[in-house]
C-alpha positions in Angstrom: 95.1 63.0 74.0 96.0 65.2 76.8 99.5 65.0 78.5 100.9 66.6 81.7 103.3 68.9 82.0 106.3 68.1 84.5 109.3 70.2 85.8 112.3 69.2 84.1 113.5 67.9 87.4 111.1 65.1 87.4 111.5 64.3 83.7 114.9 63.6 84.5 114.0 61.8 87.9 111.8 59.8 85.4 114.5 59.5 82.9 117.0 58.3 85.4 114.7 55.4 86.7 114.3 57.3 89.8 111.3 55.8 92.1 108.0 58.5 91.9 105.9 57.9 93.9 102.7 60.2 93.7 99.9 60.7 96.3 97.0 63.1 95.5 96.2 63.0 99.1 98.1 64.1 102.0 99.8 60.3 103.9 99.2 60.0 107.2 102.8 60.7 108.0 104.7 62.5 110.9 107.0 64.6 108.7 109.5 65.2 111.6 110.1 61.6 111.5 111.3 62.2 108.2 115.2 61.3 107.7 116.2 65.2 106.3 119.9 65.4 105.3 123.3 65.3 106.3 125.5 67.7 105.5 129.2 66.9 103.5 131.8 69.2 102.4 130.9 72.4 104.1 133.3 75.4 102.9 133.4 78.5 103.8 135.0 82.0 102.4 134.9 85.3 104.0 131.3 85.7 102.9 130.3 82.8 101.7 129.2 78.8 102.8 128.5 76.1 100.8 127.6 72.7 101.5 126.5 69.2 99.7 123.1 67.7 101.5 122.7 64.1 101.1 119.4 62.1 102.2 119.5 60.6 105.7 118.2 57.4 105.0 115.0 56.1 103.3 113.0 59.0 102.2 109.9 59.3 103.6 108.4 60.0 99.8 105.3 61.6 101.0 104.4 63.6 97.6 107.0 61.8 95.9 110.5 60.7 95.7 112.8 62.6 98.0 116.1 63.7 96.0 118.7 62.2 97.2 121.2 65.0 97.0 121.1 68.8 97.4 123.0 71.7 97.5 123.1 74.5 100.2 124.7 78.2 99.3 124.9 80.5 101.7 126.1 84.4 100.8 126.3 87.1 103.6 125.0 89.6 101.1 125.6 92.7 103.2 125.9 93.2 107.2 122.1 93.3 107.4 120.6 90.2 104.9 122.2 86.7 104.5 120.9 84.9 100.9 120.3 80.9 101.5 119.2 78.7 98.6 118.9 75.1 98.6 118.3 73.2 95.4 119.4 70.4 93.1 123.1 70.5 91.9 121.5 67.7 89.0 119.0 68.9 87.7 117.2 72.1 86.3 115.2 73.8 88.6 112.2 76.6 88.2 113.6 79.5 89.3 111.8 82.8 89.4 113.2 84.4 86.4 115.1 87.7 86.1 112.5 89.6 84.3 109.8 88.8 86.9 112.2 89.5 89.9 116.0 91.0 89.6 117.9 90.2 91.7 119.9 92.2 94.0 123.8 91.7 94.5 126.1 91.1 97.3 128.4 93.9 98.3 131.7 92.5 96.6 133.7 93.2 99.9 131.2 91.8 102.5 132.3 89.9 105.1 130.6 87.8 107.2 132.2 88.6 110.3 130.7 92.1 110.1 127.2 90.9 109.3 124.5 92.0 112.6 123.1 88.3 112.1 125.1 85.1 111.0 124.2 81.4 109.4 125.1 78.2 111.7 124.8 74.8 110.3 124.3 71.2 112.3 126.2 69.2 109.6 124.1 65.5 111.1 121.2 65.5 110.5 121.0 68.7 108.9 119.3 71.9 110.0 120.2 75.6 110.3 119.4 78.6 112.6 120.1 82.6 112.1 121.1 83.9 114.8 121.5 88.0 116.0 125.2 88.2 116.5 124.8 91.5 119.1 122.2 88.9 122.0 122.8 85.6 120.5 119.3 85.7 119.9 118.2 82.6 117.0 115.8 84.1 114.7 115.1 80.7 112.1 115.6 77.6 113.5 115.2 74.1 111.4 116.4 72.2 114.1 114.0 69.2 114.8 112.4 69.9 112.1 113.9 67.7 108.7 114.0 69.1 105.7 111.9 67.4 102.7 112.4 68.0 99.2 110.5 66.0 96.7 109.9 67.2 92.9 106.4 68.7 93.9 106.9 69.0 97.6 109.4 71.2 99.5 109.2 71.6 103.0 111.2 73.7 106.1 110.0 74.4 109.3 111.2 76.9 112.0 110.3 76.8 115.7 108.9 80.1 117.1 109.1 81.5 120.4 105.6 81.6 122.1 103.3 84.2 121.6 105.3 85.0 118.4 104.2 88.1 116.7 104.5 87.5 113.3 103.0 89.9 110.1 103.0 89.8 106.5 102.6 86.6 104.5 100.1 88.6 102.3 97.6 88.9 100.3 94.9 88.2 103.3 92.3 90.4 105.5 93.7 88.9 108.5 94.6 90.8 111.6 97.8 92.5 110.9 99.8 90.6 113.7 98.8 86.7 112.5 97.5 84.3 114.9 100.2 82.2 115.6 98.1 79.2 116.7 96.4 78.3 114.3 96.6 80.0 110.6 97.5 78.7 106.9 98.2 81.1 104.7 98.0 79.6 100.7 100.1 81.8 98.2 98.2 81.1 95.2 96.5 84.1 93.5 92.5 84.5 92.5 90.0 86.0 91.9 88.7 86.4 95.2 85.1 88.9 95.6 84.4 90.1 99.3 88.1 89.6 100.5 87.1 86.9 102.4 89.2 85.6 105.7 91.0 82.9 105.9 91.5 82.6 102.4 94.2 83.7 99.6 93.6 86.1 97.6 94.9 88.1 94.8 98.5 88.6 95.6 101.1 86.7 97.1 103.9 88.6 99.0 105.9 85.5 100.6 107.6 88.0 103.2 107.2 88.0 107.0 108.7 90.3 109.5 108.6 88.9 113.2 109.1 91.4 116.0 110.2 91.2 119.3 110.9 93.6 122.1 114.4 92.4 121.6 114.7 93.3 117.8 112.3 92.8 114.6 114.0 90.7 111.7 112.5 89.3 108.8 112.3 86.3 106.1 111.6 86.1 102.1 110.8 83.0 100.1 111.7 84.2 96.9 109.3 81.6 95.1 106.4 81.7 93.2 104.9 78.3 93.3 101.9 77.6 95.4 102.1 76.9 99.0 100.9 76.8 102.0 102.7 78.6 105.3 101.7 76.8 108.3 101.5 78.9 111.6 101.0 76.8 114.4 101.3 76.3 118.4 100.4 73.3 120.8 101.4 72.7 124.5 103.6 69.4 122.9 105.7 70.7 120.1 105.3 74.6 120.3 105.1 77.2 118.2 106.7 77.1 114.5 106.1 78.2 110.9 106.6 75.4 108.3 106.3 76.6 104.2 104.9 73.4 102.3 105.8 74.0 98.8 104.8 72.8 95.5 107.3 73.7 93.4 110.5 75.3 92.6 113.8 75.7 94.7 114.7 76.7 98.2 115.6 80.5 98.2 115.5 82.5 101.3 116.4 86.0 102.0 117.2 86.7 106.2 116.9 90.1 107.2 118.5 91.8 110.5 116.3 94.5 111.6 117.1 95.0 114.1 113.6 97.7 114.2 110.2 96.8 111.9 111.3 99.6 109.8 114.6 98.4 109.0 113.2 95.3 108.3 111.0 96.9 105.7 113.8 98.6 103.9 115.9 96.0 104.1 113.5 94.3 102.4 113.2 96.7 99.6 116.8 96.6 98.8 115.7 92.8 97.8 112.3 93.2 95.9 113.0 96.9 94.8 112.4 100.1 95.8 108.6 101.3 95.2 107.3 103.3 92.1 107.1 107.0 92.8 103.1 108.5 92.1 103.1 111.7 90.4 101.2 114.1 92.5 97.8 114.1 91.2 97.6 110.7 91.6 97.0 111.4 95.6 93.8 113.2 94.3 90.4 112.0 94.8 89.4 109.3 92.5 85.7 108.3 91.2 85.1 105.1 89.9 81.7 102.8 88.8 81.0 99.1 87.2 77.8 100.5 85.5 77.8 104.0 84.6 75.7 102.9 81.5 76.8 105.6 79.0 79.2 108.4 78.3 76.5 111.4 79.4 76.7 109.3 82.9 80.0 110.0 83.5 79.6 113.2 82.3 77.0 113.6 85.1 79.0 112.6 87.6 81.5 114.8 86.8 79.0 117.9 86.6 77.6 116.5 90.3 80.8 116.5 92.2 81.4 119.9 90.9 78.2 121.7 91.7 78.7 119.6 94.8 82.0 121.5 95.6 83.4 118.0 96.5 87.3 118.3 94.4 87.6 115.4 92.0 91.0 114.7 90.4 90.3 111.9 88.5 87.2 110.3 86.6 87.5 106.2 85.5 85.6 104.3 83.6 85.2 100.7 84.0 84.5 97.6 81.3 81.4 99.4 80.0 83.6 101.5 77.8 84.1 98.4 76.2 81.9 96.7 72.7 81.0 93.4 74.2 83.9 93.8 76.7 86.7 93.6 73.7 89.5 95.5 75.1 90.7 98.3 73.3 87.3 99.2 71.7 84.6 101.3 72.7 80.9 101.0 72.2 79.9 103.0 70.0 76.6 103.4 71.0 76.7 104.3 74.5 80.5 105.3 74.9 80.9 106.9 71.3 84.7 107.6 70.6 84.1 111.0 70.1 82.1 111.7 72.9 84.5 110.2 75.5 87.6 111.9 73.9 85.3 115.2 74.6 84.9 114.2 78.3 89.1 112.9 78.5 89.4 117.1 76.4 86.6 118.8 79.4 89.0 116.7 82.4 92.1 117.7 80.9 90.8 121.7 80.4 89.9 121.3 84.1 93.2 120.5 85.3 91.6 116.9 86.0 92.3 113.3 85.2 91.0 110.1 83.6 91.6 106.4 83.7 90.0 103.3 82.2 90.1 99.7 83.1 92.4 97.5 80.1 91.5 93.1 81.3 94.4 91.1 80.1 91.7 88.9 78.5 91.2 89.2 74.6 88.5 88.1 73.1 88.7 85.2 71.0 86.9 86.9 67.8 87.7 88.3 64.1 88.8 91.9 65.5 92.3 94.1 65.2 93.5 93.2 68.5 93.2 89.7 68.9 94.4 88.8 65.4 97.3 91.1 65.7 98.2 89.1 69.0 97.9 85.7 66.8 100.2 87.5 63.9 102.5 87.8 66.8 102.4 84.3 68.4 101.6 85.7 72.1 98.5 84.0 73.4 98.6 81.1 75.5 98.9 78.1 74.0 97.9 74.1 74.4 100.0 71.4 73.9 99.0 70.9 70.3 99.9 74.7 69.4 96.2 75.9 69.2 95.3 78.5 71.3 94.2 78.2 74.8 90.4 79.3 75.8 88.9 80.6 78.5 85.9 82.5 79.1 86.0 86.1 81.0 83.8 89.1 79.9 83.9 89.4 76.4 82.9 85.7 76.3 85.5 83.0 75.1 89.1 85.3 75.0 92.5 84.1 74.5 95.3 84.9 77.3 98.0 87.0 76.6 101.1 85.1 77.4 103.0 88.6 79.0 106.8 85.8 79.2 106.5 86.0 75.3 109.1 87.9 73.9 106.8 90.1 71.3 103.9 90.6 74.2 106.0 94.1 74.7 105.4 95.5 71.9 102.0 93.9 70.8 100.6 95.5 74.2 102.7 98.9 73.4 101.6 98.9 70.1 97.7 98.2 71.0 98.4 101.1 73.6 99.4 103.3 70.6 96.6 103.4 68.7 94.0 102.8 71.1 95.4 105.7 73.7 96.7 107.8 71.0 96.1 111.2 72.4 95.4 112.6 68.7 93.0 109.9 67.5 92.1 108.1 70.6 91.5 108.4 74.2 94.4 110.5 76.1 93.7 108.5 79.5 96.5 109.8 82.5 96.8 106.2 84.4 95.4 102.7 83.7 93.8 100.3 85.9 94.7 96.4 85.0 92.1 93.9 86.6 91.6 90.3 86.3 94.7 89.2 86.2 95.6 86.7 88.4 94.2 85.6 85.5 91.0 85.1 86.2 88.7 82.5 84.4 84.8 81.6 84.5 84.4 78.7 83.3 84.7 76.2 86.7 86.8 73.4 85.8 86.7 70.9 84.3 85.3 73.1 81.7 83.9 71.0 78.6 82.7 73.7 76.6 84.2 77.7 77.1 81.2 78.3 74.6 78.8 76.8 76.3 80.2 78.3 79.6 79.6 81.9 78.1 76.1 81.5 77.0 75.6 79.8 80.2 76.8 83.0 82.1 75.5 85.8 79.6 79.1 86.7 78.6 79.2 89.1 76.9 76.6 91.1 78.1 74.1 92.7 76.1 74.7 96.6 76.5 72.2 98.8 78.2 69.6 100.6 75.4 71.5 103.7 73.8 70.0 106.8 75.5 69.4 110.3 74.5 71.0 112.9 76.7 68.7 113.4 80.2 69.6 116.8 80.3 71.8 119.1 79.3 75.5 119.0 80.7 77.9 122.1 79.5 80.7 120.9 77.9 79.5 117.6 76.6 77.9 117.4 73.2 77.6 114.3 72.3 76.5 113.1 69.3 75.3 108.9 68.7 76.7 106.1 66.9 75.9 102.4 65.9 77.7 99.3 67.3 79.4 96.9 65.0 79.0 92.8 65.2 81.8 90.2 65.2 82.2 86.3 65.3 83.7 83.7 68.0 85.7 80.5 68.4 85.8 77.3 70.6 88.6 75.0 71.9 89.3 73.0 75.2 90.8 73.0 78.4 93.1 70.9 80.8 95.2 70.6 84.0 97.8 69.1 86.4 96.3 68.4 89.8 100.1 68.7 92.5 100.5 65.5 95.0 99.9 67.7 98.1 97.0 70.0 97.5 97.8 73.7 98.8 94.5 75.0 100.3 93.2 77.4 97.7 89.9 78.3 98.0 88.6 77.0 94.9 87.0 73.7 95.2 88.5 72.1 92.1 92.1 72.4 92.8 94.9 74.9 91.4 93.5 75.5 87.4 90.0 75.7 88.9 88.9 79.5 87.7 92.0 80.4 86.5 94.3 79.4 83.6 95.3 75.9 83.4 98.4 74.9 85.2 100.1 72.9 82.4 100.2 75.7 79.7 103.7 76.5 78.8 105.2 79.9 78.5 106.6 81.1 75.5 109.8 80.6 77.4 109.4 77.0 78.5 108.1 78.2 82.0 104.9 76.0 82.7 101.9 78.0 84.0 102.1 75.7 87.3 105.3 77.4 88.5 104.6 80.9 87.0 100.7 81.4 87.6 101.5 83.9 90.7 103.6 85.7 88.7 101.0 86.6 85.7 99.6 89.9 87.1 103.0 91.6 88.0 104.1 90.4 84.6 101.1 92.1 83.0 102.3 94.9 85.1 105.6 94.7 83.7 104.5 95.3 80.3 101.8 97.3 81.0 104.4 99.8 82.4 106.3 99.6 79.0 103.2 100.7 77.1 102.5 103.6 79.5 106.1 105.2 79.3 106.0 104.3 75.6 102.8 106.7 75.5 104.5 109.4 78.0 108.2 108.8 77.9 109.8 110.5 81.2 106.6 110.7 82.7 106.0 108.5 85.9 103.0 106.0 85.2 100.2 105.7 87.0 99.1 101.7 86.9 96.5 100.1 89.2 96.3 96.7 89.2 94.9 93.9 91.7 97.2 91.1 91.1 100.5 91.1 92.6 103.6 89.4 93.2 106.1 90.2 95.7 108.2 93.0 94.0 105.6 94.7 92.2 105.7 98.0 93.6 108.4 98.8 92.2 106.4 99.1 88.6 102.8 99.2 89.8 100.1 100.2 92.7 97.7 98.4 94.0 94.2 98.6 95.0 92.6 95.8 97.2 90.3 94.1 95.4 86.7 93.3 94.9 85.4 93.9 99.1 81.8 94.7 100.0 80.1 97.9 101.6 80.2 95.8 105.0 81.8 97.7 108.5 83.9 94.5 108.6 85.4 95.1 104.9 85.9 98.8 106.2 87.4 97.7 109.4 89.7 95.0 107.8 91.2 97.7 105.0 93.4 99.0 107.8 95.2 95.7 108.3 95.4 94.9 104.7 96.2 98.6 103.7 99.5 98.5 106.2 100.5 95.1 104.8 100.9 96.6 101.4 102.5 100.0 102.6 105.0 99.0 105.3 105.5 95.1 104.6 105.2 94.3 101.2 106.7 97.8 99.6 103.6 98.5 97.6 103.0 102.0 99.5 100.4 103.6 96.8 97.4 101.4 98.2 93.7 101.8 99.2 90.4 99.6 99.0 87.2 100.7 97.5 85.5 103.5 99.6 82.3 103.1 101.1 82.8 99.4 99.3 82.6 97.6 95.8 79.6 94.4 96.3 76.2 95.5 97.9 74.4 98.9 99.1 76.3 100.9 101.1 74.7 103.0 103.9 74.6 106.7 104.8 76.7 106.1 108.0 79.4 103.6 106.9 79.7 105.7 103.5 80.7 108.9 105.2 82.6 107.2 108.0 84.7 105.6 104.4 85.0 108.9 103.1 86.8 109.8 106.5 88.9 106.8 106.3 89.4 106.7 102.9 90.8 109.8 102.8 94.0 108.6 104.3 94.6 105.6 102.1 97.3 106.8 99.6 95.0 105.5 97.4 91.1 107.0 97.3 88.9 105.9 95.2 85.0 106.0 96.1 83.9 102.7 93.6 81.1 100.2 93.7 79.5 97.4 91.7 76.8 97.8 88.9 74.2 94.5 89.9 71.0 96.2 91.7 73.0 98.3 94.1 72.5 102.3 94.8 74.8 104.8 93.8 77.3 105.8 96.3 78.9 108.9 94.5 79.9 110.8 97.8 77.0 114.1 96.8 74.3 111.1 97.0 73.6 112.2 100.8 74.7 115.7 102.2 76.0 114.2 105.1 78.4 112.3 103.4 78.9 114.9 101.2 79.8 116.8 103.8 82.2 114.1 105.6 84.0 114.5 101.9 84.5 117.8 101.5 85.7 118.2 105.3 88.1 114.9 105.1 89.7 116.1 101.3 89.8 119.2 102.6 92.7 117.5 105.2 94.0 115.4 103.0 94.7 118.2 100.3 96.6 120.1 103.3 98.7 117.0 104.4 99.4 115.7 100.5 103.0 117.8 100.6 103.8 116.0 103.8 102.6 112.7 102.9 104.4 113.2 98.8 107.6 113.9 100.9 107.4 110.6 103.1 106.3 108.7 99.7 109.2 110.2 98.1 111.6 108.7 101.0 110.2 105.5 101.3 110.9 105.5 96.8 113.9 105.9 98.0 115.4 104.6 100.9 112.2 101.8 101.7 111.4 103.9 104.7 107.5 103.2 105.2 104.8 106.2 104.7 102.6 104.3 106.5 102.6 102.7 109.9 101.7 100.4 112.4 102.0 101.6 115.7 104.3 99.0 116.7 106.7 100.5 113.9 106.6 103.6 115.8 106.9 102.4 119.6 108.5 98.7 119.1 108.5 98.7 123.2 105.2 99.0 123.6 103.5 95.5 123.8 100.3 97.3 123.8 100.6 98.5 119.9 101.8 95.0 119.1 98.1 94.3 118.0 96.8 97.3 117.2 95.4 97.5 113.5 92.5 99.9 114.1 95.0 102.8 114.4 97.8 103.9 112.0 100.3 106.6 111.6 99.9 108.5 108.1 103.4 109.7 107.1 105.6 109.6 110.5 103.6 111.8 112.6 99.9 111.8 111.6 97.7 109.3 114.1 94.9 108.5 112.8 92.3 106.5 114.8 88.9 105.6 112.6 85.3 104.9 114.1 85.5 101.2 113.5 81.9 100.3 114.7 78.3 100.7 113.0 77.0 104.1 113.8 78.6 104.7 116.4 79.9 108.2 117.5 82.1 106.9 120.3 85.9 105.4 119.8 88.0 103.4 121.8 92.2 104.8 121.0 95.0 103.5 122.2 97.8 106.4 123.1 101.6 105.6 124.1 103.4 106.8 126.6 103.9 110.3 124.7 102.9 113.7 123.9 100.4 114.4 120.8 98.5 117.2 120.2 94.7 117.1 118.9 94.6 117.6 114.8 92.0 120.2 115.3 92.1 122.2 118.2 96.8 121.6 118.2 96.1 121.0 121.8 98.6 119.0 123.7 97.2 115.4 124.9 99.3 113.2 127.0 99.1 109.6 126.1 99.5 107.0 129.4 99.9 103.8 127.0 96.2 102.7 127.8 93.0 102.9 125.7 91.1 106.0 125.9 87.4 106.7 125.1 86.5 110.1 122.8 83.1 110.9 122.4 81.1 112.3 120.0 82.7 112.3 117.1 80.8 113.2 114.1 80.2 111.3 111.1 82.1 113.9 109.1 85.1 113.4 111.4 87.7 111.0 112.2 90.2 111.3 115.2 93.5 112.7 114.1 96.5 113.4 116.3 99.9 115.0 115.6 102.4 113.0 117.5 105.2 114.8 119.3 108.4 115.4 117.8 107.4 115.8 114.5 107.1 119.2 112.0 104.5 118.9 109.4 104.3 121.2 106.4 100.9 121.9 105.3 99.0 124.1 102.8 97.3 127.0 103.9 94.2 125.8 102.7 92.5 123.2 100.1 91.6 123.6 96.8 89.4 121.7 94.0 92.3 120.0 92.1 96.1 119.0 92.6 97.0 121.4 90.0 95.4 124.9 92.4 96.6 123.4 95.2 100.1 123.2 94.2 99.5 127.0 94.2 98.8 127.6 97.8 101.4 128.9 100.5 102.3 126.7 103.4 102.5 126.6 106.9 104.7 124.7 109.6 103.0 122.9 112.6 106.0 122.4 114.9 105.4 119.6 117.6 107.4 119.1 120.2 108.6 115.5 121.7 108.9 114.6 125.4 112.5 116.0 125.0 111.2 119.4 123.5 112.7 118.7 120.4 111.2 118.2 116.8 112.0 117.2 113.0 110.4 117.1 109.3 111.1 117.2 105.7 109.8 118.9 102.8 109.8 117.6 99.0 108.8 119.7 96.1 109.6 118.6 92.8 107.4 119.2 88.9 105.0 116.1 90.2 105.0 114.0 86.9 108.4 113.4 86.1 110.7 110.5 86.8 114.0 112.4 86.3 113.6 115.6 87.7 116.0 118.8 86.8 115.1 120.8 90.2 113.8 119.7 93.5 113.5 121.6 97.3 114.2 118.7 99.9 113.9 120.7 103.2 115.0 119.3 106.5 113.6 120.6 109.4 114.6 121.3 112.7 113.5 122.3 115.8 115.2 122.8 119.8 114.7 124.8 122.7 113.1 127.5 120.9 115.4 127.4 117.9 113.5 126.2 114.4 116.2 125.7 111.1 115.1 124.9 107.7 118.4 123.8 105.7 118.6 121.7 102.6 118.3 121.6 98.5 116.8 124.0 97.0 116.7 123.9 93.2 113.4 124.0 92.0 111.1 127.3 92.4 107.8 126.5 93.3 106.4 129.9 93.6 105.6 129.2 97.4 106.5 130.6 100.6 106.3 129.4 104.3 103.8 132.4 105.1 103.3 130.9 109.2 104.6 128.7 111.8 103.1 127.1 114.1 104.7 126.1 117.4 103.0 123.9 119.8 102.9 123.1 123.3 104.8 126.1 124.1 103.7 127.7 128.4 104.5 130.8 127.3 104.3 134.1 124.9 108.2 134.6 124.3 109.6 138.1 124.7 110.5 138.6 121.6 110.6 136.1 118.3 113.0 136.3 115.5 113.1 135.4 112.3 116.5 135.2 110.3 117.6 137.4 113.1 114.9 140.1 112.0 112.9 140.9 115.3 109.1 140.4 114.4 106.2 143.0 115.3 104.1 142.1 117.8 100.9 141.9 115.4 102.9 139.3 113.7 103.1 137.0 116.5 99.8 135.5 118.6 99.5 133.4 121.4 96.8 131.0 123.1 97.2 130.4 126.8 94.4 127.9 126.1 95.7 125.5 123.5 99.2 126.8 124.7 100.2 128.0 120.5 101.9 130.4 119.2 101.8 131.6 115.5 104.1 133.9 113.9 103.6 134.9 110.5 106.6 134.8 108.3 106.5 134.5 104.2 109.3 133.0 103.9 110.3 132.3 100.0 111.7 128.4 99.7 114.6 129.7 98.0 116.8 129.4 101.1 116.9 128.2 103.9 116.0 130.0 107.6 115.9 129.7 111.6 113.4 131.2 113.9 114.0 132.2 117.4 111.7 132.5 120.3 
């Protein structure tokens, strides 16, 4: 017999005799006509407000019985953040656990009088507003939109200005600024091949920034249950944003801004500051699902070297596994000895290696599964049997990453399989399929038959001899072993309000059944959206146990709010379409500038389908300005797309990687700032130009770091692009000549397929390596040049952060601030880390004439150390200043 698992509050309601009115279909009812609540017993302290909320009439009972009594709790956390909770005071309802989302603390001496925003309450009928104190502007207002609070349906609605600028509410592949007229953002993690538009994707980030010329503010709903967030606009009711949530509580954080970057920083204080990447992870990565054996992996490594395209990190997808069982190798095609030789070769050449590990464990008699059974770490049915799904290995078990034994079991599997002495000494980890994905459509009568029908696990390709000699890879061949499988049934729950999950058969379709109960008593119904993040938590612990003190590199697909504090993100299984190429920019900016996951990027050249030479060339140049830069594609009947396959693409890659690597410390510095303060390392144009309304919808250009404007060609096979330049001074990155922005579009012609238009935004000082290199290890030995690009006010500033590149805790660093004004460049800061590197040259841009003399630390330079180009207005000063102390250059 099958039973539904209800939330605790619903069980209590049934026990108390409360009428519960379930409905599987939306009722034709005007929710704005519901009675809402009245606020009683309103109490205020210096930094809190509390009230009791009582149902103001006969409940609508639209998706169940309205809860008669609620509790309102408001806390002024600090000057820029208000925390608002609405919950059932009589029943323990689900809340996101601290293990998945650690809560921030409020300042002990905080007072509401010092806050930049205030919470206004209207008692009868209850509504609330969040108001900016400086100008009295209402930022969030539930007036005329009554609160609905039922066991499996919560509804809050706020009015918005006409033509509201709303950003966020991810993960999605929509435009950066959401269409306020008719957008529904569904929060339910799912396997979303092709990252379709107007659909829920892999991650859940219920936070948004609303931007106005009067300032920006942010709203975050800390709730992991499924929900639809609807943006609507019509003449009768105006513009609004409405939350429709199928469980949990209402747990809001409001952020005052007032700048977009301020909102991002304030959100980071709640969601967690993003983890810092090791330096090497910013290099170029290569992967493919479908490398048939270790010989092909070795061949790819050798071919990149032969083509003189810098390859920092080589990856292998699930191909290396025996029958797709995690923590195994296919001893025929990926014999352990050969894989270890690949890793040794890479490490000897200052390169790195990453491998895929999925969550689903083959339900069969092999060590990882058996140890998991002994530890009790798999999700279970009501009767205590292990729940079964169908993923790549065939019939599988899902680890319960909320189980108290999960971390120890997972860490031990890593210790055994990735042992540097006896196993595969990976440098980073790739976790996938962690929505979690299930290939068995609901209702799944037989996982075993589904596995057979879908050919899971697939048959490995025939073992072959190496196609030719590859120096450094003396492989031997081995035979693979045989094992058995088992079976079990599935079940699910349909909530009365059906969110717009983009699978046909409800919220349990093609994922774990939502009536499963985790070891901590939380149902999958509540915790589904946390699965990828919980896997991220224990995977980080496992990687830290392998290499204590070193920054882990973990690239994940499914994320929840706050995941950036633990792991990094790739944007999933896109296609080799120009549309996906274009969409990747806004998709990336959402994660980097709003969701606080700056190490992010799309599969370069596209994952699914066949790329083209011109698309791959363009994508090689755009991908060089993703923080995470990886070429990756699918196995099935698609062309190989490593950059060296076409000479034009190889040339584009060499050129783009050279620029990226020269800028790597500039970006590393920006990422360190985001790691410590939350200041975004990538920025939409409106972040930098918040008063320029023409920037509000721009999402085909972006700022890489604070000062490099990236404007890729976005039309198929085009060699020209229309770009927007705000009213500001810019400098062409290649020629360094000044370009005056006029606040309008301009057309750039003759942009070769090996090029990407770049400009330096005035006001920045850019540290660049003097030249590129084949690896980041070699790159770190190159000296610097500074590019001083004065703004309209003839000022400029910048910074440079250096450390050992890998350690979580640093014994010493270089942290330098550069300032320029009226011909004087100063460098000040900390110089504790001995990098052995100097600033060899300084290039001053926009200089109208050659100065009569130039001094470096009061020493007058010889004429040969100073050159001037009157056409480009660039002054070059040879310096050779070691980065061990500050300096001053005067023009």
